DRENDO-645343 format. One record per residue: x, y, z of N, C-alpha, C in turn; residue number from 1. Coordinates in pm, 1 decimal. Example, Ala and Ser with C-alpha at 12.3 -4.5 7.8 and 13.67 -1.06 7.14 Angstrom:
BEGIN
- n_px:n_py:n_pz:ca_px:ca_py:ca_pz:c_px:c_py:c_pz:num
- 1319.0:-569.0:780.0:1230.0:-450.0:780.0:1320.0:-330.0:780.0:1 $
- 1285.0:-225.0:708.0:1367.0:-106.0:714.0:1290.0:3.0:787.0:2 $
END
This chain:
BEGIN
- n_px:n_py:n_pz:ca_px:ca_py:ca_pz:c_px:c_py:c_pz:num
- 1052.1:1215.6:72.8:1038.8:1174.1:-67.5:1153.6:1191.5:-140.3:1 $
- 1205.9:1105.3:-223.5:1327.9:1105.1:-303.9:1290.8:1172.6:-439.6:2 $
- 1388.1:1253.2:-469.9:1385.3:1329.6:-594.0:1384.0:1244.7:-731.8:3 $
- 1449.9:1134.6:-714.5:1463.8:1040.0:-827.4:1346.0:952.7:-849.9:4 $
- 1244.3:963.3:-782.8:1126.3:880.3:-801.8:1033.3:954.4:-855.7:5 $
- 1002.1:931.5:-995.9:909.8:1012.8:-1060.1:765.0:1021.1:-996.3:6 $
- 697.0:1140.2:-996.0:562.9:1161.2:-937.3:457.1:1118.8:-1043.7:7 $
- 486.3:1123.7:-1173.3:368.1:1106.3:-1278.0:451.2:1034.1:-1384.1:8 $
- 367.4:1028.8:-1496.5:416.2:926.2:-1613.1:404.6:789.7:-1568.5:9 $
- 358.4:753.8:-1456.6:346.1:614.2:-1415.7:209.9:555.2:-1477.0:10 $
- 220.3:522.2:-1620.2:94.2:479.1:-1679.5:51.5:347.1:-1650.4:11 $
- 157.2:255.7:-1610.5:103.7:123.4:-1560.6:22.2:130.8:-1440.9:12 $
- 63.2:220.9:-1350.4:-8.7:235.6:-1231.2:-164.9:293.6:-1261.2:13 $
- -157.9:381.2:-1373.0:-302.6:428.7:-1410.4:-382.5:313.2:-1462.9:14 $
- -323.7:225.7:-1536.1:-402.1:109.7:-1594.5:-444.4:13.1:-1473.7:15 $
- -335.4:-9.9:-1379.8:-360.9:-115.7:-1271.5:-475.8:-66.2:-1179.0:16 $
- -465.7:70.1:-1136.6:-560.9:118.2:-1035.9:-693.9:131.4:-1104.9:17 $
- -705.5:162.8:-1238.1:-845.0:186.3:-1284.8:-891.1:48.8:-1311.4:18 $
- -822.4:-49.5:-1341.6:-867.1:-178.4:-1361.9:-908.6:-236.1:-1226.5:19 $
- -842.7:-218.9:-1122.3:-889.8:-274.5:-977.5:-1009.2:-216.4:-942.3:20 $
- -1017.4:-80.6:-939.5:-1150.5:-20.6:-892.8:-1263.8:-31.8:-981.2:21 $
- -1240.5:-55.6:-1121.1:-1359.4:-81.4:-1207.1:-1401.3:-218.7:-1188.7:22 $
- -1306.7:-313.9:-1166.6:-1353.8:-449.3:-1135.4:-1415.9:-456.8:-1008.9:23 $
- -1370.9:-382.6:-907.5:-1419.0:-382.6:-773.9:-1563.1:-332.6:-783.8:24 $
- -1591.3:-222.0:-858.7:-1724.4:-167.1:-869.5:-1810.6:-268.6:-942.1:25 $
- -1761.6:-347.9:-1052.7:-1819.7:-433.3:-1108.4:-1875.6:-548.0:-1035.1:26 $
- -1790.0:-596.9:-942.1:-1823.0:-700.0:-860.3:-1944.1:-664.3:-757.1:27 $
- -1944.1:-529.0:-731.5:-2057.8:-477.6:-642.6:-2192.2:-444.7:-713.6:28 $
- -2168.9:-393.9:-845.3:-2281.7:-353.7:-899.8:-2354.7:-471.9:-1004.6:29 $
- -2261.7:-535.0:-1061.8:-2306.7:-649.7:-1146.1:-2409.5:-598.4:-1247.7:30 $
- -2366.9:-502.7:-1329.5:-2456.4:-458.3:-1444.9:-2519.0:-561.2:-1538.4:31 $
- -2650.2:-558.5:-1568.1:-2711.8:-645.0:-1643.1:-2779.6:-582.5:-1772.1:32 $
- -2843.2:-479.3:-1748.1:-2937.1:-421.0:-1860.4:-2845.7:-309.6:-1921.2:33 $
- -2882.6:-254.8:-2026.5:-2822.6:-152.6:-2118.2:-2803.8:-25.1:-2017.3:34 $
- -2916.1:-10.3:-1937.1:-2919.9:112.1:-1854.4:-2800.9:92.3:-1741.9:35 $
- -2789.0:-28.1:-1692.7:-2678.3:-57.9:-1592.8:-2559.1:-41.2:-1651.1:36 $
- -2524.4:-80.0:-1766.8:-2405.9:-72.1:-1836.1:-2374.9:82.3:-1870.0:37 $
- -2475.8:155.8:-1899.7:-2455.2:295.5:-1926.3:-2406.3:375.5:-1812.2:38 $
- -2469.1:349.9:-1684.4:-2427.8:399.0:-1558.6:-2298.6:365.0:-1525.0:39 $
- -2278.1:236.6:-1521.8:-2132.0:177.0:-1494.6:-2034.4:222.7:-1579.1:40 $
- -2058.3:240.7:-1716.0:-1952.2:308.6:-1799.8:-1915.6:449.2:-1767.9:41 $
- -2016.8:533.5:-1729.1:-1982.6:661.1:-1694.8:-1891.2:668.9:-1567.9:42 $
- -1931.8:575.4:-1474.7:-1852.0:571.7:-1342.2:-1705.7:523.2:-1390.5:43 $
- -1703.9:436.7:-1471.3:-1559.5:395.2:-1505.3:-1498.4:504.5:-1572.6:44 $
- -1556.5:584.8:-1665.1:-1490.2:690.0:-1729.4:-1436.6:800.9:-1627.7:45 $
- -1502.6:823.0:-1511.5:-1474.2:895.2:-1408.0:-1343.2:844.8:-1334.0:46 $
- -1342.2:718.8:-1316.0:-1217.7:660.4:-1236.0:-1091.9:658.3:-1327.8:47 $
- -1111.3:643.6:-1467.6:-992.0:648.8:-1561.6:-944.2:804.3:-1557.6:48 $
- -1037.1:895.8:-1558.8:-1001.0:1029.7:-1573.4:-921.3:1066.9:-1453.1:49 $
- -967.6:1009.9:-1319.1:-902.9:1028.9:-1192.1:-768.2:992.6:-1196.5:50 $
- -739.7:856.3:-1207.7:-612.5:795.2:-1213.7:-522.2:832.0:-1327.3:51 $
- -570.3:890.1:-1423.0:-475.3:939.3:-1535.5:-407.2:1065.8:-1469.4:52 $
- -492.1:1140.7:-1401.4:-418.5:1266.4:-1324.8:-339.0:1235.8:-1204.2:53 $
- -384.0:1131.7:-1137.2:-318.1:1081.0:-1018.4:-169.7:1034.7:-1046.7:54 $
- -170.0:965.3:-1140.9:-38.1:883.3:-1180.8:14.1:907.9:-1321.0:55 $
- -73.5:969.6:-1404.3:-16.8:980.8:-1531.0:37.7:1138.3:-1570.6:56 $
- -53.7:1205.7:-1603.9:-25.9:1352.5:-1624.3:-118.9:1455.7:-1557.9:57 $
- -52.6:1539.3:-1464.9:-131.2:1610.0:-1374.1:-178.3:1730.6:-1451.6:58 $
- -288.8:1721.6:-1505.7:-334.3:1835.9:-1596.8:-385.8:1941.2:-1515.4:59 $
- -448.1:1921.0:-1410.9:-510.0:2021.8:-1320.0:-384.0:2112.9:-1265.3:60 $
- -278.5:2029.6:-1198.7:-175.5:2108.2:-1146.7:-118.2:2192.0:-1254.4:61 $
- -100.3:2127.5:-1373.9:-24.9:2211.0:-1492.4:-106.8:2332.8:-1516.8:62 $
- -234.9:2320.0:-1531.9:-309.5:2449.9:-1573.9:-308.5:2546.2:-1459.7:63 $
- -315.3:2500.7:-1336.1:-333.7:2601.0:-1217.8:-192.9:2612.3:-1154.0:64 $
- -80.8:2575.2:-1208.8:48.0:2598.7:-1148.2:84.6:2731.8:-1098.2:65 $
- 51.3:2828.2:-1194.8:98.5:2973.6:-1165.4:15.9:3023.4:-1058.3:66 $
- -109.3:3000.5:-1060.8:-203.3:3048.7:-945.5:-157.1:2971.1:-797.0:67 $
- -140.7:2839.4:-817.2:-106.3:2774.2:-696.9:45.1:2822.6:-661.2:68 $
- 133.4:2838.4:-725.9:258.2:2880.3:-694.7:267.9:3010.0:-623.5:69 $
- 178.0:3103.3:-680.9:163.0:3229.1:-624.2:110.6:3257.9:-486.7:70 $
- 0.9:3156.1:-460.4:-72.8:3144.5:-337.4:-12.0:3056.2:-248.0:71 $
- 63.8:2963.5:-276.3:129.1:2870.6:-184.4:283.0:2842.0:-238.7:72 $
- 359.3:2937.8:-221.4:506.7:2934.3:-271.6:581.1:2825.7:-214.9:73 $
- 558.5:2782.3:-94.7:642.9:2671.8:-33.3:615.1:2544.5:-74.9:74 $
- 525.8:2518.2:-171.7:489.7:2383.4:-209.8:558.3:2330.9:-342.9:75 $
- 605.6:2216.9:-346.5:644.5:2158.4:-479.5:505.4:2093.4:-534.4:76 $
- 443.2:2165.6:-620.5:311.4:2143.7:-675.9:331.1:2027.2:-777.4:77 $
- 451.5:1991.3:-821.1:462.7:1864.7:-922.9:516.0:1754.7:-853.4:78 $
- 520.5:1744.2:-711.5:535.1:1618.1:-645.9:403.9:1546.6:-621.3:79 $
- 401.8:1422.7:-606.0:287.4:1354.4:-606.4:183.0:1396.4:-460.4:80 $
- 260.7:1407.2:-359.7:189.4:1455.1:-236.6:99.7:1575.4:-275.0:81 $
- 146.1:1673.9:-345.7:65.2:1779.4:-366.3:-57.8:1779.0:-444.1:82 $
- -62.2:1653.3:-512.0:-173.9:1643.0:-581.2:-302.4:1607.6:-485.6:83 $
- -268.2:1616.2:-358.5:-385.5:1622.3:-256.6:-417.3:1752.5:-229.4:84 $
- -477.7:1826.4:-323.6:-489.0:1959.9:-321.7:-570.1:2014.8:-190.2:85 $
- -663.2:1965.9:-143.6:-733.0:2008.4:-34.6:-633.8:2007.2:91.5:86 $
- -559.3:1900.6:114.0:-480.8:1905.5:238.1:-368.1:2017.1:224.7:87 $
- -316.4:2022.9:101.5:-207.4:2133.1:75.1:-274.5:2272.4:93.6:88 $
- -391.4:2297.7:31.6:-439.7:2445.0:29.6:-486.7:2474.7:175.8:89 $
- -532.9:2371.6:253.9:-578.4:2411.3:383.2:-459.7:2399.7:506.6:90 $
- -338.5:2373.5:449.7:-229.1:2382.8:533.2:-184.0:2258.2:596.1:91 $
- -226.4:2140.3:566.3:-189.2:2026.0:625.0:-52.4:1979.1:563.8:92 $
- 56.0:1980.5:648.1:187.9:1968.9:588.5:264.2:1835.1:630.5:93 $
- 172.8:1750.6:703.3:214.0:1616.5:734.6:186.1:1526.1:624.6:94 $
- 201.2:1390.6:631.0:167.4:1301.7:524.9:15.0:1320.9:483.7:95 $
- -11.8:1365.7:344.7:-131.7:1379.6:312.4:-236.7:1270.5:312.0:96 $
- -190.1:1143.0:325.7:-259.5:1026.4:320.2:-319.6:1002.0:464.7:97 $
- -271.8:1084.5:553.5:-325.5:1096.5:692.2:-407.6:1232.3:720.0:98 $
- -412.0:1295.5:609.1:-493.7:1409.2:628.6:-644.1:1402.6:630.5:99 $
- -710.9:1506.0:703.8:-862.8:1486.6:722.4:-944.7:1473.4:610.9:100 $
- -902.7:1542.1:480.8:-988.5:1518.1:361.9:-961.8:1370.3:306.7:101 $
- -851.3:1333.5:316.4:-819.4:1182.0:266.2:-878.1:1085.4:355.0:102 $
- -884.2:1102.7:479.5:-943.8:1007.1:572.0:-1109.8:1001.0:553.0:103 $
- -1155.5:1143.2:531.3:-1295.2:1131.8:510.7:-1336.5:1077.9:387.5:104 $
- -1238.9:1094.8:282.2:-1279.3:1025.7:145.6:-1292.6:887.9:168.7:105 $
- -1216.7:819.4:252.5:-1229.0:657.0:273.9:-1377.2:632.3:321.3:106 $
- -1431.8:713.9:401.1:-1557.6:688.3:453.9:-1662.9:695.8:339.0:107 $
- -1646.4:796.5:270.9:-1747.8:823.6:143.0:-1735.1:690.9:54.5:108 $
- -1599.2:678.6:20.6:-1584.9:561.0:-77.9:-1614.3:428.1:-26.3:109 $
- -1588.2:388.9:91.4:-1633.0:265.8:143.0:-1780.8:257.2:167.2:110 $
- -1847.1:365.1:214.9:-1986.1:366.5:237.2:-2061.4:358.0:100.5:111 $
- -2005.1:418.4:3.4:-2079.3:413.0:-136.3:-2066.0:267.2:-184.0:112 $
- -1941.6:198.8:-177.7:-1934.2:56.1:-232.3:-2023.7:-25.4:-150.5:113 $
- -2035.9:0.9:-17.9:-2130.2:-101.8:60.8:-2273.0:-73.1:32.4:114 $
- -2314.6:47.4:-6.6:-2450.0:77.2:-39.2:-2476.5:5.7:-174.7:115 $
- -2389.1:14.3:-259.5:-2395.8:-32.5:-409.9:-2415.4:-194.2:-388.0:116 $
- -2339.2:-253.1:-313.0:-2343.0:-402.6:-291.5:-2490.8:-429.0:-209.0:117 $
- -2521.1:-356.2:-123.4:-2645.2:-405.6:-38.3:-2765.4:-377.2:-133.9:118 $
- -2757.4:-274.9:-206.7:-2870.7:-248.2:-301.0:-2872.0:-351.7:-410.2:119 $
- -2776.3:-413.9:-462.8:-2782.5:-507.3:-559.4:-2828.9:-636.0:-507.5:120 $
- -2797.2:-680.8:-397.1:-2853.2:-802.4:-331.8:-2998.3:-805.1:-310.1:121 $
- -3060.8:-686.1:-273.8:-3209.6:-673.9:-253.8:-3274.1:-670.6:-407.8:122 $
- -3223.9:-594.7:-491.5:-3272.7:-577.8:-617.2:-3267.5:-715.2:-691.7:123 $
- -3165.7:-784.4:-675.8:-3152.0:-917.3:-748.3:-3243.5:-1014.6:-706.8:124 $
- -3275.6:-1016.6:-576.0:-3393.8:-1121.0:-515.2:-3514.3:-1079.3:-555.6:125 $
- -3541.9:-932.7:-561.0:-3669.5:-890.1:-624.4:-3696.8:-919.7:-755.6:126 $
- -3594.3:-896.2:-857.1:-3615.3:-924.7:-1003.9:-3631.3:-1080.0:-1009.6:127 $
- -3560.2:-1149.4:-936.0:-3572.8:-1298.8:-947.1:-3709.9:-1351.7:-920.5:128 $
- -3785.8:-1289.9:-826.9:-3909.1:-1314.7:-790.8:-4021.2:-1233.8:-838.7:129 $
- -3976.4:-1149.7:-925.7:-4080.7:-1040.9:-998.3:-4146.9:-972.0:-907.0:130 $
- -4099.0:-925.5:-786.6:-4144.1:-831.9:-698.4:-4102.8:-701.7:-689.5:131 $
- -4156.7:-608.4:-615.9:-4100.4:-467.0:-605.3:-3996.9:-466.4:-485.1:132 $
- -3882.3:-420.0:-512.2:-3755.9:-411.7:-416.3:-3790.1:-287.7:-314.5:133 $
- -3842.9:-337.9:-198.5:-3854.2:-221.8:-91.6:-3785.8:-262.4:47.3:134 $
- -3717.3:-381.3:58.5:-3645.1:-410.4:186.1:-3517.6:-354.0:165.2:135 $
- -3435.6:-379.7:292.5:-3309.9:-340.5:313.1:-3280.5:-190.8:284.6:136 $
- -3173.9:-171.6:209.2:-3142.1:-29.3:197.5:-3262.6:36.4:106.6:137 $
- -3330.2:-35.4:40.7:-3444.5:15.8:-49.3:-3568.2:69.4:43.5:138 $
- -3542.8:36.4:174.0:-3657.8:95.5:252.1:-3613.8:221.8:320.7:139 $
- -3494.0:265.0:272.1:-3453.8:392.7:314.2:-3455.7:499.6:184.4:140 $
- -3414.8:452.1:81.6:-3407.8:546.6:-37.3:-3455.0:439.6:-155.9:141 $
- -3506.0:511.6:-250.6:-3561.6:423.8:-381.0:-3438.7:383.5:-479.0:142 $
- -3322.7:468.9:-463.8:-3233.1:442.9:-566.3:-3094.6:430.5:-493.1:143 $
- -3073.8:335.8:-417.9:-2948.6:328.9:-309.7:-2830.3:301.2:-407.8:144 $
- -2826.1:229.9:-525.5:-2702.0:210.2:-606.2:-2659.1:336.4:-671.7:145 $
- -2752.2:417.4:-716.3:-2691.7:551.8:-778.5:-2650.0:639.7:-662.0:146 $
- -2706.7:639.6:-555.1:-2653.1:711.4:-432.3:-2513.2:673.8:-395.1:147 $
- -2495.9:540.1:-398.5:-2357.3:479.9:-372.1:-2260.0:524.0:-485.8:148 $
- -2299.5:529.1:-604.8:-2203.0:570.2:-715.3:-2155.5:726.5:-675.7:149 $
- -2256.8:814.2:-646.6:-2226.4:950.6:-610.9:-2139.5:951.9:-487.9:150 $
- -2169.9:885.3:-390.2:-2069.3:888.5:-267.7:-1934.1:851.5:-297.2:151 $
- -1921.6:753.9:-390.4:-1786.5:698.9:-411.6:-1700.9:821.6:-488.2:152 $
- -1783.9:882.4:-598.4:-1718.6:990.4:-671.1:-1684.7:1104.1:-582.1:153 $
- -1769.8:1131.7:-492.6:-1757.1:1260.9:-396.4:-1633.2:1229.4:-321.6:154 $
- -1620.9:1105.6:-279.6:-1507.2:1065.4:-193.3:-1377.0:1086.5:-273.4:155 $
- -1370.7:1043.2:-391.4:-1252.6:1062.2:-482.6:-1210.5:1199.7:-500.6:156 $
- -1326.8:1280.1:-512.6:-1292.9:1434.8:-531.7:-1240.7:1489.9:-404.1:157 $
- -1273.4:1443.3:-286.0:-1219.0:1479.4:-162.0:-1079.9:1452.7:-172.5:158 $
- -1045.1:1330.0:-201.9:-899.0:1270.6:-206.8:-801.6:1334.5:-304.5:159 $
- -861.5:1349.6:-437.3:-769.6:1401.0:-538.5:-857.9:1462.9:-634.7:160 $
- -898.6:1603.7:-601.3:-981.4:1675.9:-698.0:-904.9:1713.9:-825.3:161 $
- -965.2:1711.6:-939.5:-917.2:1750.9:-1051.5:-1022.2:1836.7:-1130.5:162 $
- -976.5:1919.9:-1216.9:-1069.1:1999.0:-1303.0:-1165.7:1907.4:-1391.4:163 $
- -1091.3:1802.4:-1443.7:-1190.6:1712.9:-1531.1:-1298.3:1636.8:-1444.1:164 $
- -1264.9:1570.0:-1333.5:-1355.2:1498.0:-1259.1:-1456.6:1601.2:-1180.1:165 $
- -1424.3:1718.4:-1154.2:-1506.1:1817.2:-1097.2:-1606.8:1861.7:-1201.7:166 $
- -1561.5:1863.2:-1325.6:-1661.5:1888.7:-1431.4:-1755.5:1766.8:-1468.3:167 $
- -1700.9:1653.9:-1456.9:-1787.3:1524.5:-1484.0:-1880.0:1502.2:-1365.5:168 $
- -1852.2:1545.1:-1255.2:-1932.9:1504.8:-1132.0:-2075.5:1558.7:-1143.1:169 $
- -2105.0:1671.0:-1164.4:-2242.3:1719.5:-1177.1:-2297.9:1659.7:-1301.5:170 $
- -2235.7:1639.0:-1411.5:-2291.3:1581.2:-1519.3:-2343.1:1433.8:-1492.3:171 $
- -2268.9:1352.1:-1422.7:-2276.5:1214.1:-1383.1:-2402.6:1209.6:-1281.1:172 $
- -2410.3:1311.3:-1194.6:-2517.8:1317.5:-1095.4:-2641.9:1343.6:-1162.0:173 $
- -2640.3:1429.8:-1275.3:-2773.1:1458.3:-1351.4:-2805.4:1330.8:-1442.6:174 $
- -2708.0:1268.5:-1481.8:-2743.4:1144.7:-1553.7:-2793.2:1042.0:-1474.3:175 $
- -2744.4:1007.4:-1359.5:-2798.5:920.6:-1251.6:-2957.4:950.5:-1216.8:176 $
- -2973.2:1096.4:-1206.9:-3105.2:1135.6:-1178.2:-3206.2:1100.3:-1288.1:177 $
- -3162.2:1121.4:-1409.5:-3234.1:1091.6:-1539.9:-3257.9:953.6:-1532.0:178 $
- -3165.4:861.6:-1508.2:-3179.0:717.1:-1528.5:-3276.1:683.3:-1410.3:179 $
- -3253.6:733.7:-1289.9:-3359.8:697.3:-1179.1:-3516.5:733.2:-1224.1:180 $
- -3532.3:845.5:-1283.3:-3665.5:888.2:-1321.0:-3724.1:791.1:-1422.0:181 $
- -3628.8:756.5:-1525.4:-3669.3:632.4:-1611.1:-3716.1:519.4:-1547.3:182 $
- -3635.5:459.2:-1458.9:-3668.5:347.8:-1379.1:-3813.1:359.5:-1306.4:183 $
- -3822.1:479.9:-1256.4:-3946.6:515.9:-1177.1:-4073.0:494.0:-1276.1:184 $
- -4056.8:551.3:-1393.7:-4165.2:540.5:-1494.2:-4201.5:404.5:-1523.6:185 $
- -4094.5:323.4:-1543.7:-4113.1:177.6:-1570.5:-4172.8:97.3:-1454.7:186 $
- -4126.5:129.2:-1328.4:-4180.8:66.4:-1221.7:-4333.7:89.6:-1201.1:187 $
- -4356.2:228.5:-1225.6:-4497.2:267.1:-1211.6:-4586.6:183.2:-1312.7:188 $
- -4540.7:163.8:-1440.1:-4625.3:82.3:-1533.8:-4627.2:-48.9:-1495.7:189 $
- -4531.0:-111.1:-1432.4:-4524.3:-251.2:-1388.4:-4599.4:-266.2:-1258.5:190 $
- -4577.0:-194.7:-1162.4:-4634.5:-227.9:-1029.1:-4749.8:-136.9:-990.8:191 $
- -4767.9:-11.8:-1072.4:-4881.1:53.3:-1042.8:-4896.7:121.6:-907.8:192 $
- -4998.7:101.3:-828.9:-5031.3:164.7:-710.2:-4942.8:129.7:-595.5:193 $
- -4893.2:8.5:-601.3:-4784.0:-39.1:-500.8:-4666.5:42.8:-514.9:194 $
- -4614.1:85.2:-639.0:-4490.1:169.6:-643.7:-4533.5:309.8:-630.8:195 $
- -4654.6:353.0:-640.5:-4699.5:491.3:-607.8:-4689.0:501.5:-454.4:196 $
- -4746.6:410.7:-386.8:-4722.9:407.0:-229.3:-4581.0:418.9:-186.7:197 $
- -4512.5:332.4:-247.8:-4360.4:316.4:-220.6:-4296.6:445.4:-238.2:198 $
- -4326.4:519.3:-359.2:-4272.3:657.3:-377.8:-4314.5:759.0:-292.6:199 $
- -4441.2:735.3:-214.1:-4493.1:841.1:-120.5:-4417.9:814.7:4.4:200 $
- -4391.9:694.9:36.4:-4335.2:652.2:178.5:-4183.9:667.5:184.9:201 $
- -4117.3:646.3:65.3:-3967.0:653.1:72.5:-3898.1:746.9:-25.1:202 $
- -3814.8:821.0:32.3:-3743.1:944.7:-51.2:-3653.3:867.4:-163.9:203 $
- -3625.3:945.5:-261.5:-3547.7:897.8:-389.6:-3412.5:874.4:-354.4:204 $
- -3344.0:983.6:-293.8:-3202.1:978.6:-287.2:-3142.7:1006.3:-150.5:205 $
- -3218.2:1093.3:-67.9:-3165.9:1135.6:67.4:-3263.3:1068.7:182.7:206 $
- -3226.8:974.8:258.4:-3301.6:913.7:367.9:-3360.2:1017.0:461.9:207 $
- -3475.1:996.2:496.7:-3539.4:1072.1:598.9:-3467.4:1054.6:754.4:208 $
- -3473.1:1166.7:821.9:-3401.5:1138.8:945.0:-3461.7:1043.3:1040.9:209 $
- -3597.3:1036.3:1035.5:-3673.0:937.1:1130.3:-3656.7:811.8:1081.9:210 $
- -3577.2:771.8:980.9:-3584.2:616.7:932.1:-3694.7:575.0:846.5:211 $
- -3676.0:455.6:795.2:-3778.8:404.0:710.4:-3919.4:377.9:779.3:212 $
- -4030.3:393.0:703.8:-4155.9:353.5:754.5:-4169.1:206.6:785.3:213 $
- -4246.6:158.5:877.2:-4250.8:15.5:913.7:-4302.1:-65.0:802.6:214 $
- -4397.3:-4.5:708.2:-4450.0:-78.5:605.6:-4353.9:-137.4:506.0:215 $
- -4232.4:-63.5:494.1:-4127.3:-123.0:401.0:-4006.0:-195.4:463.2:216 $
- -4013.5:-194.0:585.7:-3888.8:-270.2:658.1:-3900.0:-422.3:635.2:217 $
- -3799.2:-476.0:580.5:-3790.4:-629.2:553.1:-3873.9:-674.7:432.9:218 $
- -3928.5:-597.6:360.5:-3979.6:-652.1:235.5:-3884.0:-638.9:115.0:219 $
- -3927.8:-709.5:10.5:-3834.8:-707.5:-110.6:-3805.3:-839.7:-185.7:220 $
END
């Protein structure tokens, strides 16, 4: 890495990366209701906070620089590569972009976006026909899109953890849980016993190991 290449203060990259990932998430999620926009807005705020520290100002490194330097004296903590904190702290001294946490983050981020997209397709068809969404990924969990958002955020935390995004993560998980409960009350009011049976058969956020019950495979 060349010393004359700035590691931070790259605000154009902050804007570009934030815009790309927000638009990417928008194309997968396609928010329509106020609740959709609220959940999407919170996710977008997480991305902006992430890329601000990744390319703009390394607040986490700045606040923890004394502790990091005393525990890991051989690391230039204000270099860009050092922002991959988990690789550095666990002793990965090769290119951090090929480190175990960085590679694992891609699996979570990619899987999350795929889940968001797959959930939207099933939900869109169900809403169009005024039916209950129970097919596809909805046969495994009742709230696949919220699960997808959480997976994407967790993947970014593995790749580039910051104090702000670590603080935001549980708040956003709680918010998505609250939104999911609100949606369930509305679905119970609209679909009654059908949704009650669906709730009994399909877990909310974590799929059961045995796979979906046959009653819900292919419906939606």
